[in-house]
VOKOL-167507 format. One record per residue (C-alpha): x, y, z; residue in one letter. Coordinates in steps of 0.1 Angstrom, whole numbers, plus 5000, padded with zeros to 4 digits. Last residue first. Layout:
<rs>
XYZa ...
</rs>
This chain:
<rs>
601022909027x 603522679011x 600922478994x 599422768980x 595422848985x 593323158984x 590723259010x 588423049026x 587722679019x 590022569045x 588222259057x 587622409090x 586922749076x 583822569055x 582922369088x 583422669112x 581122869087x 578522589085x 578522559126x 577822949123x 574622919101x 573222639122x 573922859151x 571923149138x 568922959127x 569222739157x 568423039179x 564923029169x 563323009202x 561222739223x 563622469219x 562622079219x 563621959182x 564922249166x 566922369195x 568222009200x 569622029164x 571222359170x 573122259199x 574321939185x 575322119152x 577322369174x 579322089190x 579921929160x 581122279144x 583622289173x 585221979162x 585522089125x 587222419141x 589622229163x 590121979133x 591622259114x 592022149078x 594022349053x 597622329053x 598521989069x 595521849054x 595921969020x 599721879023x 598921519030x 596521499002x 598821608977x 599721958962x 601521988926x 599022088903x 597322318928x 600922428934x 601622558898x 598322718893x 598122918924x 601823018925x 601123168889x 598023328903x 599623488933x 602723578915x 601723988914x 602624018954x 602223698972x 603023819009x 603423589038x 602923749073x 606223659092x 605623429118x 606623559153x 605923329186x 606423549216x 603923449238x 604623049225x 605722969262x 602823109281x 602623489291x 599123439307x 597723779293x 599423699259x 598223359259x 594923439268x 594723689239x 596123449214x 593223199227x 590723449222x 591823539189x 591723209175x 588323129185x 587223489174x 588323399141x 585123189138x 582923479151x 584923729125x 584023499097x 580123459108x 579923859112x 581923919079x 579723689061x 576423849069x 578124189062x 579024129027x 575924279012x 576724589031x 580224639015x 579524968997x 578325139030x 581225049049x 581425339076x 577725289083x 578424889083x 580324919113x 578125099133x 575324889118x 577124559133x 577824699167x 574124799169x 573124459156x 575224299182x 573624489210x 570024459202x 569924089193x 571423849219x 571924119247x 568724299241x 566823979238x 567823879272x 569023539277x 567223259294x 568322999320x 566122709335x 565522559298x 569222489297x 569622319262x 569322639242x 571822819267x 574622589251x 574522779219x 573923119234x 576923079260x 579522899234x 580023079202x 578123409205x 579123469242x 582623319248x 583923409212x 582823729210x 583323799248x 587123699245x 588223889213x 586724219225x 587224209261x 591124179260x 592324409232x 589524649226x 587924679261x 591024629283x 593624789259x 592725119243x 589325179263x 590125079299x 594225139301x 594725399275x 591325579281x 591825559321x 595525709316x 594225969294x 591626089318x 594326079347x 596326319328x 599726259312x 603226339322x 603326159355x 602925789343x 602125559375x 599125379364x 600725359328x 603825179341x 601624939359x 599524839330x 602624809308x 603724439311x 600124299311x 598824549286x 601824459262x 601024089264x 597424159254x 598624339225x 601124069216x 598623809214x 596024009195x 598724129169x 600723799167x 597723569165x 596023809141x 599023779117x 599023389121x 595523349111x 595923569082x 598823379067x 597123039075x 593823169060x 595723269028x 595023639008x 596723819033x 596224199024x 598424379002x 599824759007x 599025088991x 599425389012x 596925639017x 597026009029x 593726169033x 593225979067x 595826189084x 596126039120x 598126269144x 599926149174x 600826359204x 603926329227x 603426339266x 605926099279x 603025839283x 602125889247x 605625779237x 605525469257x 602425399243x 603425449206x 606425239212x 604824949226x 602124929198x 604824949170x 606924679189x 603724459188x 605424099190x 606424159226x 609724239246x 611624349214x 611924709222x 612424999198x 613925339212x 614225439248x 611325699252x 613626009246x 615225819213x 611825769195x 610726109204x 613926249188x 613526049158x 610126219151x 608325929134x 606425899101x 603925639094x 603125389067x 604225089088x 603824959123x 600125049129x 601125279159x 598225269183x 596325559191x 597025879208x 596026279204x 593326209230x 590126329211x 590826359175x 593426089173x 592025839192x 588625899171x 590325899138x 592225559148x 589425379160x 586725509133x 588325559099x 591225339105x 589925049123x 586625059104x 588425029070x 590524759085x 587824539095x 585824569059x 589024529041x 589524209062x 586024109049x 587124189011x 590323989016x 588523709030x 585723689001x 588523678974x 591123878954x 588824218954x 591024338982x 594224298963x 595824648961x 594824758995x 594825109009x 596325189045x 595625519061x 598825739072x 600025779107x 602026099116x 603926039148x 605626249175x 603526569174x 604826809203x 606827029179x 603927109155x 605527289124x 608127069113x 606126709122x 603026819104x 604826959076x 606626589071x 603226429062x 602126579029x 605526629013x 606726299027x 603826099009x 604026298977x 605526008957x 602725768966x 603725508993x 604025108984x 603824899012x 604624529007x 607824539024x 606824739055x 607225119052x 608825319081x 609225699077x 612225839100x 612726199111x 615426409122x 618226249105x 621926239112x 621525979135x 620525759108x 624025849087x 625925689119x 624025359120x 622225279152x 618625369139x 619325059119x 620024839144x 616824939161x 614924879129x 616224539127x 615624419164x 612024569163x 611524349132x 612624029147x 614224099181x 617223879174x 617023789138x 621123719135x 624123829117x 622524139106x 622124319072x 621924659058x 621424789023x 621825149019x 620125388993x 621025738982x 619625748951x 621925848920x 620725598895x 623725358902x 622425338938x 619125228924x 620624918908x 622924868938x 619924848962x 618124588936x 621124388937x 621024378975x 617324258974x 618323968948x 621423858967x 619323838999x 616523628980x 619323388968x 620823349003x 617523279019x 617923369053x 616423739049x 616623999076x 617324249050x 616824619065x 616824829034x 617625189043x 616525509019x 618425819029x 616826169022x 618126519021x 620926488994x 618026328971x 615626648979x 612326498983x 609526338963x 609425988968x 610425748940x 613125578961x 610525468985x 608225328958x 611025118943x 612024968973x 608524868981x 607724728950x 611024558941x 610824358976x 607424228968x 607623858957x 610923778971x 610123919005x 612623669025x 612623909058x 612124259049x 612224609068x 612324929049x 613325229066x 613125579051x 615425839069x 614626199063x 616926489067x 614726819071x 614127049039x 615227389039x 618827259035x 617927188998x 618527538989x 619727759021x 619828089004x 617228038974x 614927869001x 612427598987x 608927589000x 607527299021x 603927319023x 601727459053x 600327279082x 599527389116x 597527169136x 593527129140x 592427259107x 594927079088x 594126749103x 590626779091x 588026869114x 585126869084x 582126919110x 580626609096x 583826399094x 585226509128x 581626429141x 581426089126x 584826009139x 583626109177x 580025929175x 581825609159x 584325619189x 581725659215x 579225389200x 582125149194x 583025199232x 579625169245x 579124849226x 582024689241x 581324799276x 577624669271x 578924309256x 581324299285x 578424319309x 576424079289x 579323819289x 579723829325x 575923799330x 575523529307x 578623329324x 577123379358x 573623229345x 575722949329x 577222839362x 574022839378x 572222659352x 575122379351x 575422319390x 571922299407x 569322289378x 571622079352x 572821839380x 569321789392x 567821729360x 570721479352x 569821289386x 566121299376x 566921159344x 568920859359x 566120779384x 563620759356x 565920519339x 565820309370x 568020279402x 565920149432x 567219759429x 570919929427x 570420029465x 570419649472x 573819599455x 575219889478x 573819769511x 575019399502x 578619539495x 578319769528x 576919449549x 579819189536x 582619489542x 581419509579x 580819119585x 584519049574x 584418829546x 584218429539x 582418379508x 579618139505x 577218409525x 578518669501x 577818469469x 574318379479x 573418739488x 574818859457x 572818619434x 569818749453x 570619129446x 571319059409x 568018869406x 566119179421x 568219399398x 567019179367x 563519209379x 563419579381x 565019619348x 562219429329x 559619639349x 561119939337x 561719859300x 559019979284x 558620299308x 562120409302x 561920339263x 561420719253x 563920849279x 561921139294x 562821489282x 565121769296x 567921549311x 568821379281x 569521729262x 572021829291x 573621469284x 574221529246x 575121899251x 577821759274x 578821509247x 579021779221x 581221999246x 583421709248x 584221699210x 585022079214x 587422009242x 589021719223x 589621979196x 591322219219x 
</rs>
């Protein structure tokens, strides 16, 4: 990939050479002609002295004689013709495809924003759309008035945050005899396993019904752990299951606010809460993540819940009806997005999902670029791969309407999980920069300015407090689109690394100490290994070449954007984004 970026810079240089006369061409033309004539004369002398078949001798002489007609002007003409007849038509096709995908993305964003904004303005709260009432105790039934709830906490070497999640789960308000806390520990570090087990014993000594479960292997990763947990005898006695990742800390009233939706609405399978972030102010990268995730919950999840009663389960901070999970075949580990897999299968069986934005669960954002990149690869690759695996099943599903099938295939999967990562990188990082060195093509201003501005404004409307960060958000997301496009293609093509699973590192309250310690211990080798991306730096060179040509010979001002984007690739290429620990 880095070599491709460098070859792109070479291509730009050749294209640039074909758009203006070579400065020294006229000065050296006469000299070149004399030199070529001398070459022809020498060749003629040599051919007459060497015994060769007449046909071969004639071919060599004709080739050498043709060189006498070659000059810098001819080279320029050849490059111009190549650019006009090969590169320009291909670029026009790429522009057309990118414009079509951009329109698709903009219309999808406008639709989701309109629905979510309408819900907000009309106060269409979940309580107004579905029956909800607080669970009241019964003198005769006592705690039996409350359903049995299983709380699952899957974790893997979560030394920094395991106490937070277990403590928050054990503090949930619910009758003690009607709730089971299940810690699913896949840790491979014996010391961490001992710490987690001891924490569970401590809470058990306080009267909390908590179970510590381990497996012999990590088959299926998170999906495998959740599936194994559901197979326990005590788990099969429960009606609902709440799932929290190791860094999530629900408020004590979480179950009291979510379970009633499931109790009083028999077709709701999932109640999804919103994520809140304890470390969003840690650095610029975490602030940018908050912008994207707030839009995801406020717009994508809200619109899906309100219009089609369907959205992708976020894998945590949600409560499932266990009978719905069992009906659709339980957890599957065929992709790295087991949560989305379960949600799509449940939706195809006619189950409904509900998003409750007023219920927030605190969590931690990845604060190192390496951890964030791994997380985005897993999410993007897994979603694209799931689309490949389930498109046929969605088309053949009988329990849902044609309109919902179209929504799932076109909007949920194709536009958001395939088109979005591809067009963002291909259009804004490749096609637009290359267009500045191919004068035969032009991109409509509505495609370059109006569409991305509309999408950015729709995002900014739901994040008014982050308006000053939006320019950085744009540049950051464009750089990340390189990694997301690669992940999406891996998922669609199902290459060898399609099921690569790297657990997102959590730093908890130890971030400051780890930074202070690791800065002193870091070496030049670890710096290069953990922070420097030659792929991004190589692509920055390509962008600089495009921008520089635009400054010298262009007729527009694309260079302003291209230089800024190149700078973003350089900054992120050297790892100067997010926090840094040597084991990140």
